[in-house]
C-alpha positions as CSV (number, residue, x, y, z in Angstrom):
1,M,7.7,-34.2,-11.6
2,N,9.9,-30.9,-13.6
3,R,10.5,-28.5,-10.5
4,F,8.8,-25.1,-11.3
5,F,8.2,-22.2,-9.4
6,L,6.0,-19.4,-8.7
7,D,7.3,-15.8,-8.1
8,I,5.2,-13.2,-6.4
9,H,6.1,-9.6,-6.2
10,A,4.2,-6.5,-4.6
11,L,3.9,-2.8,-4.1
12,Q,1.9,-2.0,-1.4
13,T,1.8,1.1,0.4
14,V,1.2,1.4,3.8
15,P,-0.1,4.8,5.8
16,P,1.1,5.4,9.0
17,S,1.3,2.2,11.0
18,N,2.8,-0.2,13.3
19,I,2.1,-3.6,11.9
20,N,5.1,-5.6,12.9
21,R,6.3,-4.5,16.0
22,D,10.1,-5.5,17.9
23,D,11.0,-6.0,20.9
24,T,10.6,-2.1,22.4
25,G,7.2,-1.7,20.5
26,A,8.7,-0.2,17.3
27,P,7.8,-0.8,14.0
28,K,10.6,-3.1,12.9
29,T,13.6,-1.7,10.5
30,A,16.6,-2.8,8.5
31,V,19.4,-1.2,7.0
32,Y,19.5,-2.2,3.2
33,G,21.2,0.1,0.7
34,G,23.2,1.8,3.6
35,V,20.0,3.5,4.9
36,P,17.0,2.8,7.1
37,R,13.9,0.8,5.7
38,A,10.9,0.1,7.1
39,R,10.7,-3.7,7.6
40,V,7.7,-6.6,7.9
41,S,8.9,-9.7,9.2
42,S,8.0,-12.5,7.0
43,Q,6.7,-14.5,9.4
44,A,4.1,-11.8,10.2
45,W,2.6,-12.0,6.9
46,K,2.9,-15.9,6.9
47,R,0.4,-15.6,9.7
48,A,-1.8,-12.9,8.4
49,T,-1.9,-15.4,5.1
50,R,-2.6,-18.3,7.0
51,T,-5.3,-16.8,8.7
52,Y,-6.9,-15.3,6.1
53,F,-7.3,-19.0,4.6
54,A,-9.8,-19.3,7.4
55,D,-11.7,-16.0,7.9
56,E,-12.1,-15.5,4.3
57,H,-13.0,-19.6,3.7
58,L,-10.8,-19.7,0.8
59,L,-9.8,-23.3,1.7
60,D,-12.2,-25.9,3.4
61,P,-11.5,-26.6,7.3
62,G,-10.9,-30.0,6.7
63,E,-8.0,-28.7,4.6
64,L,-6.2,-26.7,7.3
65,G,-3.9,-27.5,10.3
66,V,-3.7,-26.1,14.0
67,R,-0.7,-25.3,15.2
68,T,-0.4,-25.0,19.0
69,K,1.2,-26.2,22.3
70,K,-2.5,-27.3,23.5
71,V,-2.4,-30.1,21.0
72,A,-3.8,-32.3,23.5
73,E,-6.9,-30.2,23.6
74,A,-7.6,-30.6,20.6
75,L,-6.9,-34.2,20.0
76,A,-9.7,-34.8,23.1
77,E,-12.3,-32.8,21.3
78,R,-12.0,-35.1,19.0
79,I,-11.9,-38.0,21.1
80,T,-15.2,-37.3,22.7
81,A,-16.5,-36.4,19.6
82,L,-16.3,-39.7,18.0
83,D,-17.3,-40.9,21.9
84,A,-19.4,-38.9,24.2
85,S,-18.7,-42.1,27.4
86,I,-15.2,-41.0,27.3
87,A,-15.3,-38.3,30.2
88,E,-13.2,-35.1,29.4
89,A,-10.1,-35.9,31.9
90,D,-9.6,-39.1,30.1
91,A,-9.8,-38.0,26.9
92,L,-7.0,-35.7,27.5
93,T,-4.7,-38.4,28.8
94,L,-5.4,-40.6,25.3
95,A,-4.9,-37.7,23.3
96,A,-1.3,-37.4,25.0
97,E,-0.2,-40.8,25.0
98,V,-1.2,-41.4,21.3
99,I,0.4,-37.9,20.1
100,Q,3.6,-38.6,22.1
101,T,3.4,-42.3,20.2
102,A,3.3,-40.4,17.1
103,T,5.4,-37.4,16.9
104,G,8.1,-38.7,19.8
105,S,7.3,-35.3,21.5
106,A,6.6,-35.4,25.1
107,I,3.1,-33.9,26.0
108,E,2.9,-33.4,29.8
109,V,1.6,-30.8,32.5
110,P,4.1,-27.1,32.2
111,K,5.7,-27.5,35.5
112,R,5.0,-23.7,35.9
113,N,1.7,-24.4,36.2
114,S,1.3,-27.6,38.2
115,K,3.6,-26.2,41.2
116,K,1.2,-23.3,41.5
117,A,0.5,-23.8,45.4
118,P,0.9,-26.9,47.5
119,D,-2.6,-28.0,47.3
120,A,-3.3,-27.7,43.6
121,D,-5.3,-30.0,41.6
122,E,-2.9,-31.1,38.9
123,S,-5.2,-32.7,37.0
124,A,-7.1,-29.6,36.4
125,E,-4.0,-28.6,34.5
126,A,-4.0,-30.0,30.5
127,P,-0.8,-31.3,29.1
128,K,0.8,-29.1,26.5
129,S,3.6,-29.7,24.5
130,K,6.8,-28.0,24.9
131,Y,6.5,-26.4,21.4
132,L,4.1,-25.2,19.0
133,M,2.8,-28.5,16.9
134,F,1.2,-28.5,13.6
135,L,-1.0,-31.1,13.0
136,S,-3.5,-31.1,10.0
137,A,-7.5,-31.7,10.5
138,R,-7.1,-34.9,9.2
139,Q,-3.9,-36.3,11.1
140,L,-6.2,-34.9,14.4
141,D,-9.1,-37.0,12.6
142,G,-7.0,-40.4,12.0
143,L,-5.1,-39.7,15.7
144,A,-9.1,-39.6,17.5
145,K,-9.8,-42.9,16.2
146,I,-7.0,-44.4,17.4
147,A,-7.5,-43.1,21.1
148,V,-10.9,-44.0,20.8
149,D,-10.0,-47.6,19.6
150,G,-7.6,-48.0,22.1
151,A,-9.0,-46.6,24.9
152,T,-9.3,-49.4,27.5
153,D,-5.7,-49.6,27.7
154,I,-4.6,-46.8,25.7
155,K,-0.5,-47.6,26.7
156,A,-0.9,-51.3,25.7
157,Y,-2.5,-50.5,23.1
158,L,0.4,-48.6,21.5
159,K,2.9,-51.1,22.1
160,N,1.8,-53.2,19.7
161,K,3.9,-52.7,16.4
162,E,0.9,-52.1,13.7
163,H,-1.0,-49.9,16.0
164,K,2.5,-48.0,16.8
165,A,3.2,-48.0,13.0
166,L,0.1,-46.5,12.0
167,A,-0.1,-43.8,14.9
168,K,3.3,-42.6,12.9
169,E,2.0,-42.6,9.9
170,I,-1.2,-40.8,10.2
171,A,1.3,-38.0,11.9
172,D,3.5,-38.0,8.7
173,T,0.7,-38.5,5.9
174,R,-2.5,-36.5,4.7
175,H,-0.6,-32.5,5.7
176,S,-3.1,-30.2,5.4
177,V,-2.6,-27.3,3.0
178,D,-1.2,-25.0,4.9
179,I,1.8,-27.5,6.3
180,A,2.3,-28.1,2.8
181,L,2.6,-24.7,2.1
182,F,4.5,-23.3,5.2
183,G,6.4,-26.5,6.3
184,R,6.8,-27.9,9.7
185,M,9.3,-28.9,12.3
186,V,8.9,-31.5,14.7
187,A,12.0,-30.9,17.1
188,D,11.8,-34.3,18.8
189,S,11.2,-36.7,15.3
190,A,12.9,-35.3,12.6
191,D,11.1,-38.1,10.6
192,I,8.3,-36.5,10.4
193,N,9.3,-32.6,9.4
194,V,7.8,-31.1,6.3
195,D,10.2,-29.0,4.1
196,A,8.1,-25.4,3.2
197,A,7.0,-25.5,-0.3
198,V,6.8,-21.6,0.3
199,Q,9.4,-18.8,1.0
200,V,8.8,-15.5,2.1
201,A,10.9,-12.3,2.0
202,H,10.7,-9.7,4.5
203,A,8.4,-7.0,3.4
204,L,11.3,-4.0,2.7
205,S,10.2,-0.2,2.0
206,V,11.8,0.9,-1.5
207,H,12.8,4.0,0.2
208,R,14.0,5.5,3.4
209,V,12.0,5.6,6.2
210,E,12.6,6.9,9.6
211,N,10.2,6.2,12.5
212,E,8.1,8.6,14.0
213,S,6.6,8.6,17.9
214,D,2.9,10.2,18.1
215,Y,2.3,11.3,21.7
216,Y,-1.6,10.6,22.7
217,T,-3.7,11.6,25.9
218,A,-6.7,10.0,27.2
219,V,-9.7,11.6,28.9
220,D,-11.4,10.1,31.9
221,D,-15.0,10.2,31.2
222,R,-15.9,10.7,34.7
223,N,-13.4,13.9,35.4
224,T,-15.2,17.4,36.6
225,D,-14.4,20.7,35.1
226,A,-12.7,20.9,38.5
227,E,-10.1,17.8,37.4
228,P,-8.4,19.0,34.4
229,G,-5.6,16.8,32.8
230,A,-6.0,13.5,31.2
231,G,-6.6,10.3,32.3
232,M,-3.9,9.1,30.6
233,I,-1.2,9.6,28.7
234,G,1.4,7.4,26.4
235,T,3.3,7.6,23.0
236,V,3.4,5.0,20.1
237,D,5.7,4.6,17.5
238,F,4.9,4.7,13.6
239,N,6.0,4.8,10.1
240,S,4.3,5.0,6.7
241,A,5.9,3.0,3.8
242,T,5.8,2.1,0.3
243,L,6.7,-1.8,0.9
244,Y,8.1,-4.5,-2.1
245,R,7.0,-7.9,-0.9
246,Y,8.1,-10.7,-2.5
247,A,7.0,-14.9,-1.8
248,A,8.2,-18.0,-3.9
249,L,6.4,-21.2,-4.3
250,G,7.7,-24.6,-5.2
251,V,4.7,-25.8,-6.9
252,H,6.6,-29.3,-7.3
253,Q,7.3,-29.4,-3.5
254,L,3.6,-28.3,-2.6
255,A,2.4,-31.2,-4.9
256,E,5.1,-33.6,-2.9
257,N,4.0,-32.5,0.5
258,L,-0.1,-32.6,0.1
259,G,0.9,-36.3,-0.7
260,Q,-1.6,-38.4,0.5
261,G,-3.9,-35.5,1.3
262,L,-5.2,-35.7,-2.2
263,R,-8.8,-36.6,-2.4
264,D,-9.6,-39.9,-3.6
265,D,-12.4,-38.4,-6.3
266,E,-9.9,-35.9,-7.4
267,S,-7.4,-35.8,-10.3
268,L,-3.9,-35.3,-9.1
269,T,-3.8,-31.5,-10.0
270,T,-7.1,-30.3,-8.3
271,P,-6.1,-30.0,-5.1
272,V,-2.6,-28.3,-5.9
273,R,-4.6,-26.1,-8.1
274,R,-6.9,-25.1,-5.3
275,A,-4.0,-24.7,-3.1
276,V,-2.0,-22.5,-5.0
277,E,-4.7,-20.1,-5.8
278,A,-5.6,-19.8,-1.9
279,F,-1.9,-19.4,-1.6
280,V,-1.6,-16.2,-4.3
281,H,-5.1,-15.0,-2.8
282,G,-4.6,-14.9,0.8
283,F,-0.5,-13.6,0.1
284,L,-1.6,-10.5,-1.8
285,A,-4.9,-9.7,0.6
286,S,-3.9,-10.2,3.8
287,L,-2.3,-8.0,6.0
288,P,-0.8,-8.0,9.8
289,T,-2.9,-6.4,12.2
290,G,-0.2,-5.0,14.3
291,K,-1.8,-1.7,16.1
292,I,-4.7,-2.1,13.7
293,N,-7.4,-0.4,15.8
294,T,-5.1,2.6,16.4
295,F,-4.1,3.0,12.8
296,G,-6.2,1.3,10.4
297,H,-4.0,0.5,7.9
298,H,-6.2,-1.4,5.7
299,T,-4.8,-1.2,1.9
300,L,-4.4,-3.5,-0.9
301,P,-1.2,-3.8,-3.7
302,D,-0.8,-1.1,-5.8
303,A,0.8,-3.5,-8.1
304,V,1.0,-6.9,-8.4
305,I,3.5,-9.2,-10.3
306,V,3.4,-12.9,-10.5
307,K,5.9,-15.1,-12.9
308,L,5.4,-19.2,-13.3
309,R,9.3,-20.2,-14.0
310,S,11.1,-23.4,-14.7
311,T,14.6,-21.2,-13.5
312,R,15.1,-20.8,-10.1
313,P,13.0,-18.2,-8.1
314,V,14.5,-14.5,-8.4
315,S,13.4,-11.6,-6.7
316,F,13.5,-8.1,-7.5
317,V,14.1,-6.4,-4.3
318,A,17.2,-5.5,-5.9
319,A,15.5,-2.9,-8.1
320,F,15.6,-1.0,-4.9
321,E,19.2,-1.2,-3.7
322,E,18.9,2.5,-4.5
323,P,16.2,3.9,-2.5
324,V,13.6,5.7,-4.4
325,R,14.0,9.3,-3.6
326,G,10.4,10.4,-4.0
327,D,11.2,13.7,-5.3
328,Q,7.8,13.9,-6.5
329,G,6.0,13.6,-3.3
330,G,5.3,9.7,-3.6
331,H,7.2,6.3,-4.1
332,V,4.9,4.1,-5.6
333,R,5.6,5.9,-9.3
334,E,9.3,5.4,-9.4
335,A,9.2,2.2,-7.7
336,A,7.0,0.5,-10.8
337,E,9.4,2.6,-12.9
338,R,12.5,0.7,-11.3
339,L,10.8,-2.4,-12.0
340,A,9.7,-2.1,-15.2
341,E,13.1,-1.4,-16.4
342,Y,14.8,-3.9,-14.1
343,I,12.9,-6.9,-14.7
344,P,13.1,-7.4,-18.4
345,D,17.3,-6.7,-18.0
346,I,17.6,-9.7,-15.5
347,E,15.3,-11.7,-17.0
348,Q,17.0,-11.0,-20.3
349,K,20.2,-11.9,-18.7
350,Y,19.4,-15.1,-16.6
351,G,15.7,-16.2,-17.6
352,D,14.1,-18.9,-19.9
353,P,11.7,-16.8,-21.9
354,D,10.4,-20.0,-23.0
355,S,9.1,-21.3,-20.2
356,T,8.3,-18.0,-18.0
357,V,4.7,-16.8,-18.1
358,T,4.2,-13.6,-16.5
359,W,0.8,-11.7,-15.1
360,V,0.4,-7.9,-13.8
361,L,-2.5,-6.8,-11.7
362,R,-2.2,-2.9,-10.9
363,V,-3.8,-0.2,-9.8
364,G,-3.7,3.5,-11.2
365,P,-2.0,5.3,-13.6
366,N,1.3,5.5,-11.5
367,T,2.1,1.9,-12.0
368,H,1.2,2.2,-15.9
369,K,5.0,1.4,-16.9
370,L,4.8,-1.8,-15.6
371,A,1.7,-3.0,-18.2
372,G,4.2,-4.4,-20.9
373,L,5.5,-6.8,-18.6
374,G,2.8,-9.9,-18.8
375,T,-0.5,-10.4,-19.8
376,E,-2.6,-7.7,-17.4
377,A,-5.4,-9.4,-15.6
378,E,-8.6,-6.8,-15.0
379,N,-9.1,-8.0,-11.2
380,L,-7.8,-10.0,-8.2
381,T,-10.3,-13.2,-9.4
382,E,-9.0,-13.5,-12.9
383,L,-5.3,-13.1,-11.7
384,I,-5.6,-16.2,-9.5
385,A,-8.1,-18.1,-12.1
386,A,-5.3,-17.6,-14.7
387,V,-2.5,-18.6,-12.3
388,G,-4.5,-21.7,-11.6
389,Q,-5.1,-22.7,-14.9
390,A,-1.5,-22.3,-16.1
391,V,-0.4,-24.2,-13.1
392,S,-2.4,-27.0,-14.0
393,E,-1.6,-27.3,-17.5
394,R,2.2,-27.7,-16.6
395,L,0.9,-30.4,-13.9
396,E,-0.4,-32.3,-16.6
397,K,2.7,-32.3,-18.8
398,P,4.6,-35.6,-18.7
399,A,7.8,-35.2,-16.7
């Protein structure tokens, strides 16, 4: 399959907020172009995108995975669902053995929990992996069947070469969409790692930002007039920013990662298209929820530019290396103008116009200069459908 990529660019303004905190509780920042910028880490927005898949029902639960240290519990639930006669404790033991065989990772009761007290019941503690493990729903279902088939003597069952090989094969095939998109690293068994099809940049403000601090008080509802003063005082840091967001999706890598995860009753392009459309939707519409009850920072992108290209991915963040000044009182208009000038210039110097397709989705008059960069979509639904169709057509072209 020929290599081709989907580049997604967005300008999004967030009001006073603290959507991604550092170790001190302050909003994350970075220096770019010699000045401090607001920053939202790539991990924060990838997490928001993954949870959006399920929360908004963009994908069927069977197409998603779970990333957890409690992987034995997740598998044990499937084991008991297959065979209700297996006790919960026995199901956990079976799950630990099967996962360890399939992934090479030790699944055991954490020492810090098993030594709570001299008389602690260690059998009451569920075994866990030492790090977050990412397995698809289909992989868990397949491993559950192995556990049930070998429930009489699971260790002896897994010593059989065919059974052991099958467990490893299940763990390395039929990946969920989120594993295919964001990848998987298994420290103890590198041969079942999955290279991510998606790269997400840290979102950066297009302008200089200084964090601020809000001093707040809370009143004790049961205090009387004779008890003046606050029941609680504190501070919370925040900032506001117009962010440049960027993600690159290697469609060819996504198709390779899905592999045997493709349904037997579908064409090869259908699940890839479904994954692409879910990612475009999830990445653009999701929002990290740090301190959201405090700030209610519910916004959507002011402008979106999507490019399908055969050349390597290209971020347009350099358009903001010199920070937007906001002399007119805002940042969106100048940021859109910067992109409208920078994108044609870099594409003319480095791009391939014959193989690149561009779509634009924008809101309000401040973004009108972006209109000529590509086919303008009326709404997000139209944009997603157009991108999905173009991906399908390119997938179906002979290599």
